[in-house]
N, C-alpha and C positions, 0 to 999 in steps of 0.2 A: 105388569108382570115382569119379575126379575129373572125368570128362567130363560136361558138362551134357547133360541129357536133356529133350527136348520130346515131348509127346503131342499129336497132331493128329487131329481127326476129318475124314474126307474128304481124305486126304493124297495120293491117287493121280492126280488130274486137276486141271486149271485152277489156281486160286489155291493149292489145297492142295499140288499137286505142286511148283509153283514155290517155295513156302515150305519144303517138306520138303527140296528140293535145295539151297536157299540155306542152310538150317541145317546140313545135312551138310557143305557147303563150308566153313562156319565152325567145324567141329569138333564140332558137337553129335551126340549119338545121337538118333535119331528113332523113336518108336513111334507107332502109330496105329490107328484103327478105320475100315475102308473097306467099303462095301456092294458095290462092284463088284469081284468077285474077279479078273476079267480085267485090269482096270486095276492092281490091287494086284500081281498077278503080274508085270506089265510093269515097274512101279516097282522091285520087288525084283530082277528080272532085269537091269535096267539098272545096278544098284548091288550086285553080288554080294558085294563085300568091305566094304561099308559097315556101320556099327553101326545097322541098320535092321530093325525088326520091325513087321509090319502084321497085326492081327487082322481077320478077315473078319466083318463084322456091320453092323448097322443102328444109326446114332446115335440113332434114335428108340426103340430098345428098351432098357429100363432095365437088364436083366440083361447085355446085350452091353456096355453102357457100364461097368457095375460090374466085370465080370470082365476086360475088356481093360485098364482102368486098373490094376487090381491086378496083372495079369500083366506089364504094362510095368514097374511098380516092382520086381517080383520079378526080372525079367530084368536090368534095368539098375541097380538098387540105389537109385534116387532119381528124382525128377521136379523139374525146374526151370522148365518152361514148359508151358502148356496153350494150344492154339490151336483154337478151334471154327470149322471151315470148312464142314462138311457142311450142305447146305441143299437144300430142294425148293421149287418155286414152283407156284402154281395160278392161272393167269390165266383166271378163270371169272366170267361175269356173276353178280351177286349173287343173282338169283332162280334160278340154276342151281347155286350153290355149296352143296353139302350138308354136313351136320355132319361126315361122315367125311373129306371132302377138306379142310375147314377144320382138323380136328384133326390130320390127317397133317402138314400144314405146320407147325403149332405144335409137334407132338411132336418133329420133327427139328430145326427151326430154333431154337426157344426152350427147350422143356423139355429137349431134348438138351444144350444148353449148361449149364443149371442142374444137371442130373445129372452132367455131366462135372466141373463145378466142385466139386460136393459130394464126388464120389469122389476128386478129386485134391487137395483142400484140405489134408489133413494132411501129405502129402509136400511140397506147395508151401510150406507154412508152415516146415517144417524147412529147406528149401533157400533160403528168402527169395526165392521165385520170382515168376512173373508169369503173368497170364492175358490173352489177346487173343481177343476175340469178333469174328468177321467179320459185320458188319451189312450195311448197304446205304444208298445215297443215297435209296432208297425209304422209309427211315425218316422222311424230311423232305419228300418230294414224291412224288406218285403219278401213275400212268396209270390209265385205267379198268380195272376188274375185278381189281385187285390187293389186295383187302381182306386176305386171309389173309397174303400175303407181307409187305405193309407193316406189319401188326400184329405179325408175328413179328420183323421187323427193328427196328421201334421198341422192342419189348420187349428186344431185345439191348442197345440203347443204354442203357436204364434199368437192365438187369441189370448192366452193366459198372460203373456208378457205385455201385450197391448193393453189389456184391462188393468194390469198393475200400473202401467204408466199413466193411464187416463184417470183411474179412480183413486190412486194413492194421493196423500198418505192415509186417507180415511179407510180405504178398503184395500186389503191385500188379495192378490190373485195368483194362484199357482196351478200347475197341472201335475197329474200323476200318470205315469206311463207303465201300466202293468204288462208283464210278459205272459207266459203260459200260466193261467189261473184256472184251477179245477173247481168249477162252480156246481158240479152235479149235486152235492149234498145240500146246496143252497137254492135249488130249484123249487118250484111249487111241488106239492106232494105227488101229484099225478105224473110228474116228470123227474122226480128225484131219483138219483142213481148213485151207487157206490163206486168210487173211483177205482180204476184198474190201470196202474201204470207199470210199464216194463222197466227193467234196470237201465236200459238205454235211455228211457225218458228221464229218469232221475240223473243219470250220469252226465247228460249234456248241460246240467245246471251246476255251476261251481258250488252252490249251496247244498247240492245233493238231493234235491227234491223238487217236485212241481209246486207251484204256489197255490195259496188258498185265498178266498175272499177276505178272510181275517187279516192276511198280510197287508192287503191294500187298505182295509179299513183303519188299521193302526196308523198308517201314514196320513190318511185323511184326518183322523182325530187330532194328530199333532198339528197339521197345517191349519186347521180351523181354530186352534187355541191361540189367542192373541198374546197370552203371557209367555208361552213356550216358543212360539214361532213368530213373534212380533217383528223380527228383522228378516223374515223370509218372504220374499215376494218376487213375482216375475220368473219363477224357476220351474223346471220340470224334474220331477223325482221319478226315476226309473226303478220299478219294483219287479224284478225279473229273475232273482236268484243268481245274477251275474251272467245270464245266458248271452246277452248281447255284447259282453266284453270278452268272451272266450273265443280264441282263434280255433278254427276247425279246418282241417285239411282232408281231402279225399284220400282214402287208402290206396 
């Protein structure tokens, strides 16, 4: 099969869905691992004739990762791209954050990415493919009570350049660090909502608006493309409308 194939974790809502649909529009086949069966059903139902296959399972589960990647390669014959989108957050005061909650965030956000990369690496090497890890601007700045989330996303930034060093030159690896991304319109239908942003929300972004999943998907499309981004590896691309670069002083 000559069609390029991407594997996405968390492909059925938000950034994952925008990325999946962008890649399908570009002629890719898309496989994935999705914990929300209802959302996965909707994605597949909205694209009944597309080269699309989604396993139902948890990106924090080692066996689900291993078997879904293997099945994707069996079905489509190759893997050219891996995008780790799946993530969970725990905004919990430090003295209330127990080990189980901490570990759950790391299992999905960080260890899940490592397991996916390990499982997909042989096929990606053969295809001279690419890995994109969805980190966060929280890897570089924090709000209170985000210890687990910030640690996991910072880990993804480091994991991306480690993978670039280990898997290159056959495989490129990069991270994308989104800022405030409004994913309400990209949720499953039962939870879809219309964005409502205040002027102050828009004004704190030098770009003049809050981000969308499509903004992130465009960068992922570029990074997966070996012709356009063939000299880009080991990097983190911040997609935040300039928010993390703007100085802010208290009035």
